[in-house]
N, C-alpha and C positions, 0 to 999 in steps of 0.2 A: 504493500500500500504506500503510495507516495505521500509525502508530508506536504501540508498546505502552507499558505502564506502567513499563518499565525507565527511562523518563525521570524517574520519581519514586523513584529508588533511595534507600534510607534513609541517614540520617546515619551516620557511623562511630561505632559505639557500643563502644564500647570494652568520742551523746545530744545533742539540740538544746540550745543554751545557754539559750534562753528561748523562750517561746511568747507572741506579742504579744496574741493573742485567740483565743477559741473560735469555731467556725463559728456563724453566725447561724441556720442551718437545717441539718437532718440531711444533706442532699445537697449542701450548698454547700462549696466548697473553703475551708479555713481561710485567713484573711487573710495569715498568715505564709507561705503557699505561693503567694501571688500577688505579682508584681513590685511593689515599693514598698508592700507590705502592702495592695495594692488601693486605695491612696490613701484608705484609711478614716480618719475622724476619730479622733484619739487621745484617750483618756481621761487624766485626771491620773495614774492608776495606770500606764498604758502609758508615758507620758512618763517617769515615774520609773524604770521598768524599763529603758527605752532609755538613759537617762542613766547608770544604774548599769553597764549592759553596756559602753557606750562608755568610761567611766572605767576599768573593769577591763581591757578589751582593750588600751587604750593603755598602761596600767601594765605589763601582762605582756609586751607586744611592745617597749616602749621608745619608741615614737612612733606617731602616728596613721597615718602612711604604712605603717610596718611592720605595724601591726595590720590595716590594710586588705588588704595583700598576703597576710598569714597566713590571713585568713578567706576570701579569694577562692580561694587554693590549696586550702583545706579543702573549699570548695564543689565544685571540680572533682574532688577525690578521692571525694566522695560520689557524684557523677554517674557516675564510672567504676566505682563499686561498685554500679551499677544502683539508686541511691536518689535519683531526681530531686527527690522531695519535700523531703528534707533539704538537697539542693543548693540548692534555691530559698530555703530558710530561711537558709542561709549567705550567699547573694548579697544577701538583704535585710539581713542584719547588716552586710555590707560596704558596702551603700548607706547605712546609718546612719552609718558611719564616714566615707564619702566619697561624697556625692551627685552628684559630677561626675567619676566614674571610668569611662572607656571600657570597661574589662574587665567592670565590673559590668553595664553595659547590654548588652554583648555576651552575657554569661551569661544575662541575662533573655531576650534574643531567642532564644538557642540552645535554652533549655529550653522556651520557648513553641513553637518550631519542632518540637522532638521530640514535643510533645503534639499537633501538627497544627494549632496556632493561628497560622497563617501571617499573617493580618491583624493580629493582636496583636504578632507578632514583628517585623514590618517597622518600625514606629516605634521599637522598641527598638534595632534595628540602626542606624537613621538617627540616633538620639540618640548611640550610640557613635561613629558617624562624624562627627558634629558636634563631638564632643570631640576625637577623633583621626581625621582624614580618611584616615590611612594604616593603619588597623587592618586587617591582611590578611584575617583570618578573618571580621570583620564585613562586609568588602567581598564576600568569597566567599559567605557565607551569605545576604546580602541579594540577591546575584545568583541564588542558588538559589531564594529565595522568588519572585523575578520569573519565573524559569524555570517554577516550579510554577504560577504564575498563568497564564502563557502556555499551558502544557499543558492546564490546566483549561478555558481559553477554547477552545482547539483541539478538545477533546473535546465541549464543549457545542455547538459549531457543527457537529459531525460532519464535520469537514474531512478531505479526503484529504491535503492539504498546507497548511502555515500560510498564512493570508491576511495582508494588510497590517497588520491590528490585532494579530494574534499576533506578527508579525515586529517591530513597534515595541516590544513588551514585551521580546522576545528581544534586541533591539538594546541595550537598557539593561543586561540581564543580561550580555551578552557584553563590554560595555565595563567592567563591574565586575570580571569575571573577569580581564581583562587588567590592570587596575589592581591587583588583589589579588596577582597574580604579581609585579608590579614592587615591591610593598610588602613581600613576604615575604622578609625578610632573615634572620630567625632565628625559631625556635619560642618560644612563651611558656612560661616556667617556671611561670607561674601556671596555665596550661592543661595542664600536664604533657605537652606535645607537643614534637616536634622538627621541624627544618626539613623533612626528607624526608616525614614524615607529613602536614604541612601541604601541601606541594607536590603529593604524589600525590592528596590529596583534591581540591584545587583543579583539577588537570588533568583528573581523571576527571569531575567535575561540569561542567567547561567542555566536555568532549567530548560529554556528553549534550545540552547546550544547542545545540552546533553541529550535532549529528545532527538534532535537532528542526527546526533552521533550514535543513536541507538542505545544509549545508556538510560533506560527507562526508570529503573529503580532509583538511580542517583537523581534523575530529574524530579521524581516524586519527593525525594528528600529535600530538594531545594524549594519546591512548592510549599512544603510544610514549613520551612524556615521563612519563606516569604510571608506566609499567613501569620506566623508568629510575630512578625514585625508590622502587622497591620496591612498586609498587602492584598486582602480579599477583593477590593475593588479594582486593583491593578491587574489581577489575573483574568484573562479573557476566557469565558466559558467555552468558546470554540477550541482553545488550546487544550483545556482539560478534557474535552470530549475526544480530541485527537490522541492525546497521551493515553487516555483510558482505552482507546481502541488497540493500542499496542500492549498495554499492561494495565490491568485494573488497579485502582488506587489501593495501596496497602492499608489494611486495617490496623 
């Protein structure tokens, strides 16, 4: 029996200070809605605007570190208000303040993932983990990207069950989920989440990867842990039905 699209369950979805540049074409995304402003060359005017923003943000917050945290938190607030475009603008502003901040690159990766740009999200998560190898949600969402890659390959090959190539990708994902759980000590105030919300998300995503890999008993174990941390509403009934068709829920 082939597995369904439940393996691609969506992420938990819960005035701009300045605009760096206008779009260069009507259908092109503005550069301030791209990570790191799309790496576009800066004009002298843009540089001056950036310098003014940095100076004012530090003065208002009291320090560069405090200013960075303030802007990152604001970015997540916009995301949770269903305004990912402004969220990306805020993460870009945080990047101006601190170009070596793991939470900034995690934010870039997360927003790209929500847009469906998995190939672009992966290097952002990897950059976040290079800065902070124990960033739990960067680990978890990089794992989710690998899981999605594995599932796309599984579909493209029209497989009944994952082959060695698919399983090798899933092996990387499963190792990342395990590390993510070990790294999840507390929720990030910047991301406006708490420990339970992070844990139930990781456990549920981990369960879907295990199900795709044919490890049904372990998938049920992770569903149990997801529920333990308040994840009943997160778990899709369709996924439970599918998992149950491979292995009934243990009593």
